[in-house]
PyMOL commands that place a pseudoatom at each C-alpha (Angstrom):
pseudoatom trace, name=CA, resn=THR, resi=1, chain=A, elem=C, hetatm=0, pos=[96.336, -142.709, -16.549]
pseudoatom trace, name=CA, resn=VAL, resi=2, chain=A, elem=C, hetatm=0, pos=[92.977, -144.273, -17.278]
pseudoatom trace, name=CA, resn=VAL, resi=3, chain=A, elem=C, hetatm=0, pos=[91.685, -147.334, -15.448]
pseudoatom trace, name=CA, resn=VAL, resi=4, chain=A, elem=C, hetatm=0, pos=[89.099, -149.419, -17.266]
pseudoatom trace, name=CA, resn=ASP, resi=5, chain=A, elem=C, hetatm=0, pos=[86.749, -151.000, -14.747]
pseudoatom trace, name=CA, resn=SER, resi=6, chain=A, elem=C, hetatm=0, pos=[83.733, -152.926, -16.029]
pseudoatom trace, name=CA, resn=THR, resi=7, chain=A, elem=C, hetatm=0, pos=[83.352, -155.195, -13.020]
pseudoatom trace, name=CA, resn=SER, resi=8, chain=A, elem=C, hetatm=0, pos=[80.632, -154.602, -10.463]
pseudoatom trace, name=CA, resn=PRO, resi=9, chain=A, elem=C, hetatm=0, pos=[81.696, -154.344, -6.834]
pseudoatom trace, name=CA, resn=SER, resi=10, chain=A, elem=C, hetatm=0, pos=[81.202, -157.206, -4.404]
pseudoatom trace, name=CA, resn=LEU, resi=11, chain=A, elem=C, hetatm=0, pos=[78.183, -156.692, -2.144]
pseudoatom trace, name=CA, resn=GLN, resi=12, chain=A, elem=C, hetatm=0, pos=[76.707, -158.916, 0.566]
pseudoatom trace, name=CA, resn=VAL, resi=13, chain=A, elem=C, hetatm=0, pos=[74.326, -158.711, 3.514]
pseudoatom trace, name=CA, resn=THR, resi=14, chain=A, elem=C, hetatm=0, pos=[76.409, -160.490, 6.150]
pseudoatom trace, name=CA, resn=GLN, resi=15, chain=A, elem=C, hetatm=0, pos=[74.216, -160.073, 9.224]
pseudoatom trace, name=CA, resn=PRO, resi=16, chain=A, elem=C, hetatm=0, pos=[71.599, -161.331, 9.927]
pseudoatom trace, name=CA, resn=VAL, resi=17, chain=A, elem=C, hetatm=0, pos=[72.325, -164.300, 7.691]
pseudoatom trace, name=CA, resn=ASP, resi=18, chain=A, elem=C, hetatm=0, pos=[69.876, -164.699, 4.838]
pseudoatom trace, name=CA, resn=GLY, resi=19, chain=A, elem=C, hetatm=0, pos=[67.087, -167.124, 5.791]
pseudoatom trace, name=CA, resn=SER, resi=20, chain=A, elem=C, hetatm=0, pos=[67.981, -167.109, 9.485]
pseudoatom trace, name=CA, resn=TYR, resi=21, chain=A, elem=C, hetatm=0, pos=[65.715, -166.986, 12.523]
pseudoatom trace, name=CA, resn=ILE, resi=22, chain=A, elem=C, hetatm=0, pos=[66.695, -164.720, 15.416]
pseudoatom trace, name=CA, resn=ASN, resi=23, chain=A, elem=C, hetatm=0, pos=[65.182, -164.063, 18.846]
pseudoatom trace, name=CA, resn=ASP, resi=24, chain=A, elem=C, hetatm=0, pos=[66.312, -160.443, 18.931]
pseudoatom trace, name=CA, resn=ALA, resi=25, chain=A, elem=C, hetatm=0, pos=[64.101, -157.484, 17.974]
pseudoatom trace, name=CA, resn=GLU, resi=26, chain=A, elem=C, hetatm=0, pos=[67.124, -155.162, 18.001]
pseudoatom trace, name=CA, resn=PRO, resi=27, chain=A, elem=C, hetatm=0, pos=[69.656, -156.930, 15.787]
pseudoatom trace, name=CA, resn=GLU, resi=28, chain=A, elem=C, hetatm=0, pos=[72.703, -155.401, 14.152]
pseudoatom trace, name=CA, resn=ILE, resi=29, chain=A, elem=C, hetatm=0, pos=[72.522, -155.279, 10.375]
pseudoatom trace, name=CA, resn=ARG, resi=30, chain=A, elem=C, hetatm=0, pos=[75.840, -155.481, 8.528]
pseudoatom trace, name=CA, resn=ILE, resi=31, chain=A, elem=C, hetatm=0, pos=[76.590, -155.018, 4.846]
pseudoatom trace, name=CA, resn=ALA, resi=32, chain=A, elem=C, hetatm=0, pos=[80.004, -155.733, 3.335]
pseudoatom trace, name=CA, resn=TYR, resi=33, chain=A, elem=C, hetatm=0, pos=[81.289, -154.382, 0.013]
pseudoatom trace, name=CA, resn=SER, resi=34, chain=A, elem=C, hetatm=0, pos=[84.535, -154.124, -1.914]
pseudoatom trace, name=CA, resn=ASP, resi=35, chain=A, elem=C, hetatm=0, pos=[85.863, -153.277, -5.374]
pseudoatom trace, name=CA, resn=ALA, resi=36, chain=A, elem=C, hetatm=0, pos=[88.988, -155.215, -6.222]
pseudoatom trace, name=CA, resn=ALA, resi=37, chain=A, elem=C, hetatm=0, pos=[88.964, -154.356, -9.918]
pseudoatom trace, name=CA, resn=GLY, resi=38, chain=A, elem=C, hetatm=0, pos=[88.882, -150.563, -9.850]
pseudoatom trace, name=CA, resn=GLY, resi=39, chain=A, elem=C, hetatm=0, pos=[89.137, -147.435, -7.789]
pseudoatom trace, name=CA, resn=GLY, resi=40, chain=A, elem=C, hetatm=0, pos=[86.951, -148.530, -4.916]
pseudoatom trace, name=CA, resn=VAL, resi=41, chain=A, elem=C, hetatm=0, pos=[83.340, -148.246, -3.852]
pseudoatom trace, name=CA, resn=ASP, resi=42, chain=A, elem=C, hetatm=0, pos=[81.473, -144.971, -3.948]
pseudoatom trace, name=CA, resn=THR, resi=43, chain=A, elem=C, hetatm=0, pos=[79.808, -145.106, -0.537]
pseudoatom trace, name=CA, resn=SER, resi=44, chain=A, elem=C, hetatm=0, pos=[77.636, -142.096, -1.362]
pseudoatom trace, name=CA, resn=THR, resi=45, chain=A, elem=C, hetatm=0, pos=[75.644, -144.355, -3.713]
pseudoatom trace, name=CA, resn=LEU, resi=46, chain=A, elem=C, hetatm=0, pos=[74.699, -146.811, -0.953]
pseudoatom trace, name=CA, resn=GLN, resi=47, chain=A, elem=C, hetatm=0, pos=[70.982, -147.482, -0.744]
pseudoatom trace, name=CA, resn=VAL, resi=48, chain=A, elem=C, hetatm=0, pos=[69.508, -149.719, 1.934]
pseudoatom trace, name=CA, resn=PHE, resi=49, chain=A, elem=C, hetatm=0, pos=[65.844, -150.613, 2.233]
pseudoatom trace, name=CA, resn=LEU, resi=50, chain=A, elem=C, hetatm=0, pos=[64.627, -152.448, 5.323]
pseudoatom trace, name=CA, resn=ASP, resi=51, chain=A, elem=C, hetatm=0, pos=[61.146, -153.812, 4.712]
pseudoatom trace, name=CA, resn=ASN, resi=52, chain=A, elem=C, hetatm=0, pos=[60.920, -151.468, 1.684]
pseudoatom trace, name=CA, resn=VAL, resi=53, chain=A, elem=C, hetatm=0, pos=[61.715, -148.404, 3.815]
pseudoatom trace, name=CA, resn=ASP, resi=54, chain=A, elem=C, hetatm=0, pos=[64.846, -146.362, 2.987]
pseudoatom trace, name=CA, resn=ARG, resi=55, chain=A, elem=C, hetatm=0, pos=[67.176, -146.658, 6.004]
pseudoatom trace, name=CA, resn=ALA, resi=56, chain=A, elem=C, hetatm=0, pos=[70.516, -145.766, 4.357]
pseudoatom trace, name=CA, resn=SER, resi=57, chain=A, elem=C, hetatm=0, pos=[70.890, -142.577, 6.394]
pseudoatom trace, name=CA, resn=ASP, resi=58, chain=A, elem=C, hetatm=0, pos=[70.694, -144.591, 9.625]
pseudoatom trace, name=CA, resn=PHE, resi=59, chain=A, elem=C, hetatm=0, pos=[73.750, -146.707, 8.786]
pseudoatom trace, name=CA, resn=THR, resi=60, chain=A, elem=C, hetatm=0, pos=[77.309, -146.097, 9.912]
pseudoatom trace, name=CA, resn=VAL, resi=61, chain=A, elem=C, hetatm=0, pos=[79.297, -146.269, 6.679]
pseudoatom trace, name=CA, resn=THR, resi=62, chain=A, elem=C, hetatm=0, pos=[82.996, -147.062, 6.164]
pseudoatom trace, name=CA, resn=ASP, resi=63, chain=A, elem=C, hetatm=0, pos=[85.068, -147.922, 3.095]
pseudoatom trace, name=CA, resn=ILE, resi=64, chain=A, elem=C, hetatm=0, pos=[84.370, -151.642, 3.490]
pseudoatom trace, name=CA, resn=GLN, resi=65, chain=A, elem=C, hetatm=0, pos=[81.075, -151.992, 5.327]
pseudoatom trace, name=CA, resn=ALA, resi=66, chain=A, elem=C, hetatm=0, pos=[77.908, -150.375, 6.620]
pseudoatom trace, name=CA, resn=SER, resi=67, chain=A, elem=C, hetatm=0, pos=[76.172, -151.257, 9.868]
pseudoatom trace, name=CA, resn=LEU, resi=68, chain=A, elem=C, hetatm=0, pos=[73.027, -150.398, 11.770]
pseudoatom trace, name=CA, resn=GLN, resi=69, chain=A, elem=C, hetatm=0, pos=[72.079, -151.361, 15.308]
pseudoatom trace, name=CA, resn=ILE, resi=70, chain=A, elem=C, hetatm=0, pos=[68.296, -151.417, 15.475]
pseudoatom trace, name=CA, resn=PRO, resi=71, chain=A, elem=C, hetatm=0, pos=[67.456, -149.112, 18.424]
pseudoatom trace, name=CA, resn=ALA, resi=72, chain=A, elem=C, hetatm=0, pos=[65.432, -150.194, 21.433]
pseudoatom trace, name=CA, resn=SER, resi=73, chain=A, elem=C, hetatm=0, pos=[63.101, -147.284, 20.727]
pseudoatom trace, name=CA, resn=ASP, resi=74, chain=A, elem=C, hetatm=0, pos=[62.145, -148.785, 17.357]
pseudoatom trace, name=CA, resn=PRO, resi=75, chain=A, elem=C, hetatm=0, pos=[62.394, -152.587, 17.637]
pseudoatom trace, name=CA, resn=LEU, resi=76, chain=A, elem=C, hetatm=0, pos=[61.483, -154.905, 14.809]
pseudoatom trace, name=CA, resn=ALA, resi=77, chain=A, elem=C, hetatm=0, pos=[58.179, -156.722, 14.967]
pseudoatom trace, name=CA, resn=GLU, resi=78, chain=A, elem=C, hetatm=0, pos=[57.937, -160.480, 15.022]
pseudoatom trace, name=CA, resn=GLY, resi=79, chain=A, elem=C, hetatm=0, pos=[57.882, -162.009, 11.563]
pseudoatom trace, name=CA, resn=GLU, resi=80, chain=A, elem=C, hetatm=0, pos=[59.898, -161.877, 8.363]
pseudoatom trace, name=CA, resn=HIS, resi=81, chain=A, elem=C, hetatm=0, pos=[61.982, -158.837, 7.417]
pseudoatom trace, name=CA, resn=THR, resi=82, chain=A, elem=C, hetatm=0, pos=[63.714, -158.049, 4.141]
pseudoatom trace, name=CA, resn=ILE, resi=83, chain=A, elem=C, hetatm=0, pos=[66.868, -156.120, 3.320]
pseudoatom trace, name=CA, resn=ASP, resi=84, chain=A, elem=C, hetatm=0, pos=[67.575, -154.759, -0.179]
pseudoatom trace, name=CA, resn=VAL, resi=85, chain=A, elem=C, hetatm=0, pos=[70.891, -153.032, -0.928]
pseudoatom trace, name=CA, resn=THR, resi=86, chain=A, elem=C, hetatm=0, pos=[72.517, -151.343, -3.927]
pseudoatom trace, name=CA, resn=ILE, resi=87, chain=A, elem=C, hetatm=0, pos=[75.894, -149.667, -4.294]
pseudoatom trace, name=CA, resn=ALA, resi=88, chain=A, elem=C, hetatm=0, pos=[78.136, -148.507, -7.142]
pseudoatom trace, name=CA, resn=ASP, resi=89, chain=A, elem=C, hetatm=0, pos=[81.886, -148.260, -7.574]
pseudoatom trace, name=CA, resn=LYS, resi=90, chain=A, elem=C, hetatm=0, pos=[83.651, -145.141, -8.803]
pseudoatom trace, name=CA, resn=ALA, resi=91, chain=A, elem=C, hetatm=0, pos=[83.290, -146.345, -12.386]
pseudoatom trace, name=CA, resn=CYS, resi=92, chain=A, elem=C, hetatm=0, pos=[79.501, -146.437, -11.909]
pseudoatom trace, name=CA, resn=ASN, resi=93, chain=A, elem=C, hetatm=0, pos=[79.258, -150.230, -11.992]
pseudoatom trace, name=CA, resn=THR, resi=94, chain=A, elem=C, hetatm=0, pos=[76.309, -151.140, -9.775]
pseudoatom trace, name=CA, resn=SER, resi=95, chain=A, elem=C, hetatm=0, pos=[75.664, -154.152, -7.582]
pseudoatom trace, name=CA, resn=SER, resi=96, chain=A, elem=C, hetatm=0, pos=[72.615, -155.217, -5.645]
pseudoatom trace, name=CA, resn=ALA, resi=97, chain=A, elem=C, hetatm=0, pos=[72.041, -157.721, -2.872]
pseudoatom trace, name=CA, resn=SER, resi=98, chain=A, elem=C, hetatm=0, pos=[69.145, -158.813, -0.713]
pseudoatom trace, name=CA, resn=GLY, resi=99, chain=A, elem=C, hetatm=0, pos=[68.411, -160.929, 2.304]
pseudoatom trace, name=CA, resn=ALA, resi=100, chain=A, elem=C, hetatm=0, pos=[65.603, -161.948, 4.588]
pseudoatom trace, name=CA, resn=PHE, resi=101, chain=A, elem=C, hetatm=0, pos=[65.407, -163.022, 8.199]
pseudoatom trace, name=CA, resn=THR, resi=102, chain=A, elem=C, hetatm=0, pos=[62.679, -163.764, 10.708]
pseudoatom trace, name=CA, resn=VAL, resi=103, chain=A, elem=C, hetatm=0, pos=[62.359, -162.336, 14.207]
pseudoatom trace, name=CA, resn=ASP, resi=104, chain=A, elem=C, hetatm=0, pos=[60.830, -164.920, 16.552]
pseudoatom trace, name=CA, resn=LEU, resi=105, chain=A, elem=C, hetatm=0, pos=[60.394, -163.776, 20.149]
pseudoatom trace, name=CA, resn=SER, resi=106, chain=A, elem=C, hetatm=0, pos=[57.766, -166.323, 21.201]
pseudoatom trace, name=CA, resn=ALA, resi=107, chain=A, elem=C, hetatm=0, pos=[58.627, -169.620, 22.872]
pseudoatom trace, name=CA, resn=PRO, resi=108, chain=A, elem=C, hetatm=0, pos=[57.145, -172.816, 21.395]
pseudoatom trace, name=CA, resn=THR, resi=109, chain=A, elem=C, hetatm=0, pos=[53.840, -173.998, 22.782]
pseudoatom trace, name=CA, resn=ILE, resi=110, chain=A, elem=C, hetatm=0, pos=[53.513, -177.361, 24.509]
pseudoatom trace, name=CA, resn=SER, resi=111, chain=A, elem=C, hetatm=0, pos=[49.918, -178.615, 24.669]
pseudoatom trace, name=CA, resn=ASN, resi=112, chain=A, elem=C, hetatm=0, pos=[47.739, -181.689, 25.045]
pseudoatom trace, name=CA, resn=LEU, resi=113, chain=A, elem=C, hetatm=0, pos=[50.004, -183.153, 27.715]
pseudoatom trace, name=CA, resn=VAL, resi=114, chain=A, elem=C, hetatm=0, pos=[48.780, -186.626, 28.649]
pseudoatom trace, name=CA, resn=PRO, resi=115, chain=A, elem=C, hetatm=0, pos=[48.343, -187.458, 31.498]
pseudoatom trace, name=CA, resn=ALA, resi=116, chain=A, elem=C, hetatm=0, pos=[47.394, -183.904, 32.429]
pseudoatom trace, name=CA, resn=ASP, resi=117, chain=A, elem=C, hetatm=0, pos=[49.443, -182.196, 35.105]
pseudoatom trace, name=CA, resn=GLY, resi=118, chain=A, elem=C, hetatm=0, pos=[48.138, -183.063, 38.570]
pseudoatom trace, name=CA, resn=SER, resi=119, chain=A, elem=C, hetatm=0, pos=[45.785, -185.761, 37.315]
pseudoatom trace, name=CA, resn=PHE, resi=120, chain=A, elem=C, hetatm=0, pos=[45.242, -189.253, 38.731]
pseudoatom trace, name=CA, resn=VAL, resi=121, chain=A, elem=C, hetatm=0, pos=[45.352, -192.316, 36.494]
pseudoatom trace, name=CA, resn=GLY, resi=122, chain=A, elem=C, hetatm=0, pos=[44.076, -195.791, 37.237]
pseudoatom trace, name=CA, resn=THR, resi=123, chain=A, elem=C, hetatm=0, pos=[46.876, -197.656, 35.469]
pseudoatom trace, name=CA, resn=ALA, resi=124, chain=A, elem=C, hetatm=0, pos=[50.581, -198.187, 35.997]
pseudoatom trace, name=CA, resn=THR, resi=125, chain=A, elem=C, hetatm=0, pos=[51.129, -198.004, 32.245]
pseudoatom trace, name=CA, resn=PRO, resi=126, chain=A, elem=C, hetatm=0, pos=[49.543, -194.718, 31.103]
pseudoatom trace, name=CA, resn=THR, resi=127, chain=A, elem=C, hetatm=0, pos=[50.049, -193.314, 27.631]
pseudoatom trace, name=CA, resn=LEU, resi=128, chain=A, elem=C, hetatm=0, pos=[52.420, -190.330, 27.691]
pseudoatom trace, name=CA, resn=SER, resi=129, chain=A, elem=C, hetatm=0, pos=[52.149, -187.770, 24.934]
pseudoatom trace, name=CA, resn=ALA, resi=130, chain=A, elem=C, hetatm=0, pos=[52.343, -184.074, 24.141]
pseudoatom trace, name=CA, resn=ASP, resi=131, chain=A, elem=C, hetatm=0, pos=[52.081, -181.749, 21.164]
pseudoatom trace, name=CA, resn=PHE, resi=132, chain=A, elem=C, hetatm=0, pos=[54.443, -178.859, 20.507]
pseudoatom trace, name=CA, resn=THR, resi=133, chain=A, elem=C, hetatm=0, pos=[54.084, -176.135, 17.913]
pseudoatom trace, name=CA, resn=ASP, resi=134, chain=A, elem=C, hetatm=0, pos=[55.800, -172.950, 16.833]
pseudoatom trace, name=CA, resn=ASN, resi=135, chain=A, elem=C, hetatm=0, pos=[54.201, -170.614, 14.328]
pseudoatom trace, name=CA, resn=LEU, resi=136, chain=A, elem=C, hetatm=0, pos=[57.359, -168.854, 13.141]
pseudoatom trace, name=CA, resn=SER, resi=137, chain=A, elem=C, hetatm=0, pos=[60.688, -170.636, 13.222]
pseudoatom trace, name=CA, resn=GLY, resi=138, chain=A, elem=C, hetatm=0, pos=[59.365, -174.134, 13.895]
pseudoatom trace, name=CA, resn=ILE, resi=139, chain=A, elem=C, hetatm=0, pos=[60.566, -176.697, 16.399]
pseudoatom trace, name=CA, resn=ASP, resi=140, chain=A, elem=C, hetatm=0, pos=[64.249, -177.545, 16.769]
pseudoatom trace, name=CA, resn=ALA, resi=141, chain=A, elem=C, hetatm=0, pos=[63.935, -181.300, 17.259]
pseudoatom trace, name=CA, resn=ASP, resi=142, chain=A, elem=C, hetatm=0, pos=[67.438, -181.468, 18.730]
pseudoatom trace, name=CA, resn=SER, resi=143, chain=A, elem=C, hetatm=0, pos=[66.295, -179.230, 21.603]
pseudoatom trace, name=CA, resn=VAL, resi=144, chain=A, elem=C, hetatm=0, pos=[63.489, -181.541, 22.740]
pseudoatom trace, name=CA, resn=LEU, resi=145, chain=A, elem=C, hetatm=0, pos=[64.124, -182.926, 26.239]
pseudoatom trace, name=CA, resn=ILE, resi=146, chain=A, elem=C, hetatm=0, pos=[61.951, -185.655, 27.743]
pseudoatom trace, name=CA, resn=THR, resi=147, chain=A, elem=C, hetatm=0, pos=[62.358, -186.702, 31.347]
pseudoatom trace, name=CA, resn=LEU, resi=148, chain=A, elem=C, hetatm=0, pos=[60.589, -189.459, 33.265]
pseudoatom trace, name=CA, resn=ASP, resi=149, chain=A, elem=C, hetatm=0, pos=[60.738, -189.102, 37.046]
pseudoatom trace, name=CA, resn=GLY, resi=150, chain=A, elem=C, hetatm=0, pos=[63.608, -186.664, 36.609]
pseudoatom trace, name=CA, resn=ASN, resi=151, chain=A, elem=C, hetatm=0, pos=[65.630, -188.976, 34.366]
pseudoatom trace, name=CA, resn=ASP, resi=152, chain=A, elem=C, hetatm=0, pos=[66.503, -187.939, 30.819]
pseudoatom trace, name=CA, resn=VAL, resi=153, chain=A, elem=C, hetatm=0, pos=[64.979, -190.477, 28.420]
pseudoatom trace, name=CA, resn=THR, resi=154, chain=A, elem=C, hetatm=0, pos=[65.311, -188.384, 25.268]
pseudoatom trace, name=CA, resn=GLY, resi=155, chain=A, elem=C, hetatm=0, pos=[66.489, -190.440, 22.310]
pseudoatom trace, name=CA, resn=LEU, resi=156, chain=A, elem=C, hetatm=0, pos=[66.440, -193.781, 24.102]
pseudoatom trace, name=CA, resn=LYS, resi=157, chain=A, elem=C, hetatm=0, pos=[65.488, -196.761, 21.962]
pseudoatom trace, name=CA, resn=ALA, resi=158, chain=A, elem=C, hetatm=0, pos=[62.249, -198.633, 22.518]
pseudoatom trace, name=CA, resn=ASN, resi=159, chain=A, elem=C, hetatm=0, pos=[63.950, -201.570, 24.259]
pseudoatom trace, name=CA, resn=GLN, resi=160, chain=A, elem=C, hetatm=0, pos=[65.515, -199.083, 26.690]
pseudoatom trace, name=CA, resn=LEU, resi=161, chain=A, elem=C, hetatm=0, pos=[62.267, -197.207, 27.342]
pseudoatom trace, name=CA, resn=VAL, resi=162, chain=A, elem=C, hetatm=0, pos=[59.994, -200.173, 28.026]
pseudoatom trace, name=CA, resn=PRO, resi=163, chain=A, elem=C, hetatm=0, pos=[61.820, -201.237, 31.234]
pseudoatom trace, name=CA, resn=ARG, resi=164, chain=A, elem=C, hetatm=0, pos=[61.485, -197.629, 32.407]
pseudoatom trace, name=CA, resn=GLY, resi=165, chain=A, elem=C, hetatm=0, pos=[57.724, -197.791, 32.053]
pseudoatom trace, name=CA, resn=MET, resi=166, chain=A, elem=C, hetatm=0, pos=[57.376, -196.058, 28.668]
pseudoatom trace, name=CA, resn=ALA, resi=167, chain=A, elem=C, hetatm=0, pos=[55.909, -197.658, 25.559]
pseudoatom trace, name=CA, resn=HIS, resi=168, chain=A, elem=C, hetatm=0, pos=[54.094, -196.430, 22.474]
pseudoatom trace, name=CA, resn=ALA, resi=169, chain=A, elem=C, hetatm=0, pos=[50.513, -197.639, 22.122]
pseudoatom trace, name=CA, resn=PRO, resi=170, chain=A, elem=C, hetatm=0, pos=[49.781, -197.446, 18.366]
pseudoatom trace, name=CA, resn=GLU, resi=171, chain=A, elem=C, hetatm=0, pos=[46.316, -196.457, 17.209]
pseudoatom trace, name=CA, resn=GLY, resi=172, chain=A, elem=C, hetatm=0, pos=[44.678, -196.436, 13.810]
pseudoatom trace, name=CA, resn=ARG, resi=173, chain=A, elem=C, hetatm=0, pos=[45.584, -200.062, 13.003]
pseudoatom trace, name=CA, resn=GLY, resi=174, chain=A, elem=C, hetatm=0, pos=[49.243, -199.472, 13.796]
pseudoatom trace, name=CA, resn=ILE, resi=175, chain=A, elem=C, hetatm=0, pos=[50.290, -203.099, 14.314]
pseudoatom trace, name=CA, resn=PHE, resi=176, chain=A, elem=C, hetatm=0, pos=[53.246, -205.269, 13.344]
pseudoatom trace, name=CA, resn=LEU, resi=177, chain=A, elem=C, hetatm=0, pos=[52.011, -206.783, 10.088]
pseudoatom trace, name=CA, resn=ASN, resi=178, chain=A, elem=C, hetatm=0, pos=[54.743, -209.430, 9.892]
pseudoatom trace, name=CA, resn=LEU, resi=179, chain=A, elem=C, hetatm=0, pos=[53.766, -210.879, 13.283]
pseudoatom trace, name=CA, resn=SER, resi=180, chain=A, elem=C, hetatm=0, pos=[50.755, -212.987, 14.150]
pseudoatom trace, name=CA, resn=VAL, resi=181, chain=A, elem=C, hetatm=0, pos=[47.777, -211.709, 16.110]
pseudoatom trace, name=CA, resn=ALA, resi=182, chain=A, elem=C, hetatm=0, pos=[49.072, -213.696, 19.084]
pseudoatom trace, name=CA, resn=GLU, resi=183, chain=A, elem=C, hetatm=0, pos=[52.536, -212.126, 18.861]
pseudoatom trace, name=CA, resn=ASN, resi=184, chain=A, elem=C, hetatm=0, pos=[51.083, -208.618, 18.648]
pseudoatom trace, name=CA, resn=LEU, resi=185, chain=A, elem=C, hetatm=0, pos=[49.077, -209.232, 21.822]
pseudoatom trace, name=CA, resn=GLU, resi=186, chain=A, elem=C, hetatm=0, pos=[52.018, -210.811, 23.619]
pseudoatom trace, name=CA, resn=LEU, resi=187, chain=A, elem=C, hetatm=0, pos=[54.127, -207.725, 23.020]
pseudoatom trace, name=CA, resn=GLY, resi=188, chain=A, elem=C, hetatm=0, pos=[51.931, -205.961, 25.568]
pseudoatom trace, name=CA, resn=ALA, resi=189, chain=A, elem=C, hetatm=0, pos=[53.324, -208.290, 28.214]
pseudoatom trace, name=CA, resn=TYR, resi=190, chain=A, elem=C, hetatm=0, pos=[56.904, -208.144, 26.977]
pseudoatom trace, name=CA, resn=LEU, resi=191, chain=A, elem=C, hetatm=0, pos=[58.441, -207.648, 30.434]
pseudoatom trace, name=CA, resn=ARG, resi=192, chain=A, elem=C, hetatm=0, pos=[55.825, -209.388, 32.538]
pseudoatom trace, name=CA, resn=ARG, resi=193, chain=A, elem=C, hetatm=0, pos=[56.486, -212.699, 34.257]
pseudoatom trace, name=CA, resn=ASP, resi=194, chain=A, elem=C, hetatm=0, pos=[53.089, -213.180, 35.961]
pseudoatom trace, name=CA, resn=THR, resi=195, chain=A, elem=C, hetatm=0, pos=[51.893, -215.971, 33.676]
pseudoatom trace, name=CA, resn=VAL, resi=196, chain=A, elem=C, hetatm=0, pos=[48.480, -216.452, 35.266]
pseudoatom trace, name=CA, resn=GLU, resi=197, chain=A, elem=C, hetatm=0, pos=[47.627, -212.745, 35.136]
pseudoatom trace, name=CA, resn=ILE, resi=198, chain=A, elem=C, hetatm=0, pos=[48.815, -212.572, 31.526]
pseudoatom trace, name=CA, resn=GLU, resi=199, chain=A, elem=C, hetatm=0, pos=[46.384, -215.336, 30.618]
pseudoatom trace, name=CA, resn=GLN, resi=200, chain=A, elem=C, hetatm=0, pos=[43.599, -213.469, 32.402]
pseudoatom trace, name=CA, resn=ASP, resi=201, chain=A, elem=C, hetatm=0, pos=[44.387, -210.281, 30.490]
pseudoatom trace, name=CA, resn=ARG, resi=202, chain=A, elem=C, hetatm=0, pos=[44.448, -212.217, 27.229]
pseudoatom trace, name=CA, resn=ASP, resi=203, chain=A, elem=C, hetatm=0, pos=[41.002, -213.670, 28.003]
pseudoatom trace, name=CA, resn=MET, resi=204, chain=A, elem=C, hetatm=0, pos=[39.779, -210.156, 28.750]
pseudoatom trace, name=CA, resn=CYS, resi=205, chain=A, elem=C, hetatm=0, pos=[40.936, -209.068, 25.274]
pseudoatom trace, name=CA, resn=PHE, resi=206, chain=A, elem=C, hetatm=0, pos=[39.098, -212.021, 23.743]
pseudoatom trace, name=CA, resn=ALA, resi=207, chain=A, elem=C, hetatm=0, pos=[35.946, -211.087, 25.642]
pseudoatom trace, name=CA, resn=LEU, resi=208, chain=A, elem=C, hetatm=0, pos=[36.143, -207.532, 24.320]
pseudoatom trace, name=CA, resn=PHE, resi=209, chain=A, elem=C, hetatm=0, pos=[37.099, -208.562, 20.774]
pseudoatom trace, name=CA, resn=PRO, resi=210, chain=A, elem=C, hetatm=0, pos=[36.006, -212.181, 20.085]
pseudoatom trace, name=CA, resn=ILE, resi=211, chain=A, elem=C, hetatm=0, pos=[37.428, -212.111, 16.567]
pseudoatom trace, name=CA, resn=LEU, resi=212, chain=A, elem=C, hetatm=0, pos=[40.927, -212.019, 18.066]
pseudoatom trace, name=CA, resn=ARG, resi=213, chain=A, elem=C, hetatm=0, pos=[40.449, -215.548, 19.418]
pseudoatom trace, name=CA, resn=GLU, resi=214, chain=A, elem=C, hetatm=0, pos=[39.260, -216.740, 16.001]
pseudoatom trace, name=CA, resn=ARG, resi=215, chain=A, elem=C, hetatm=0, pos=[42.297, -215.280, 14.272]
pseudoatom trace, name=CA, resn=TYR, resi=216, chain=A, elem=C, hetatm=0, pos=[44.791, -215.792, 17.061]
pseudoatom trace, name=CA, resn=GLN, resi=217, chain=A, elem=C, hetatm=0, pos=[47.403, -217.587, 14.943]
pseudoatom trace, name=CA, resn=GLN, resi=218, chain=A, elem=C, hetatm=0, pos=[46.713, -215.616, 11.774]
pseudoatom trace, name=CA, resn=ARG, resi=219, chain=A, elem=C, hetatm=0, pos=[49.283, -213.168, 10.416]
pseudoatom trace, name=CA, resn=ALA, resi=220, chain=A, elem=C, hetatm=0, pos=[48.211, -209.730, 11.586]
for i in range(1, 220): cmd.bond("trace and resi %d" % i, "trace and resi %d" % (i + 1))
show_as sticks, trace
zoom trace
């Protein structure tokens, strides 16, 4: 009996997932293979290169998969790693597969926190801001948590934040163009009811920037 097999075996790097980011320097690497069309996979032909280094002899090989647990004595460095695999079936049809993953062991950096920790500010309405960066996997925006006086304010809308004492002060000409100059200024007193003090603050703005008085009713 002769079996004609011209189909290459199935081959896939299943773990770590291609393009993934992991915070483990000792991951398990898994490779799956099969040959539905012929007499099976010839596991002796398995070749595995991790970062262009032949590591096939380090893998535990079965009829359907090969695996390697990176040892604690030889952990992977932070950064991107590549896996390149080839295998043939018993009819000498060859398949190849590859994958890449990134090891990221460093926590994101939070910097430029304003107001600075432990500082004193002379206003009840300070600007709150911070920068966060991550050089490898980037920031997971869904993981960001912002608390104000111990209360979670993450994701709250502007009209919910303002009564809690938080508001964005735009810079670089970031104004509401469809509103008048007057309406843009009045937004700063959105929740205030102290009419006399509001007028005094408005006059202070005019003293600092006289052109605002001239263009008070003009579209911003």
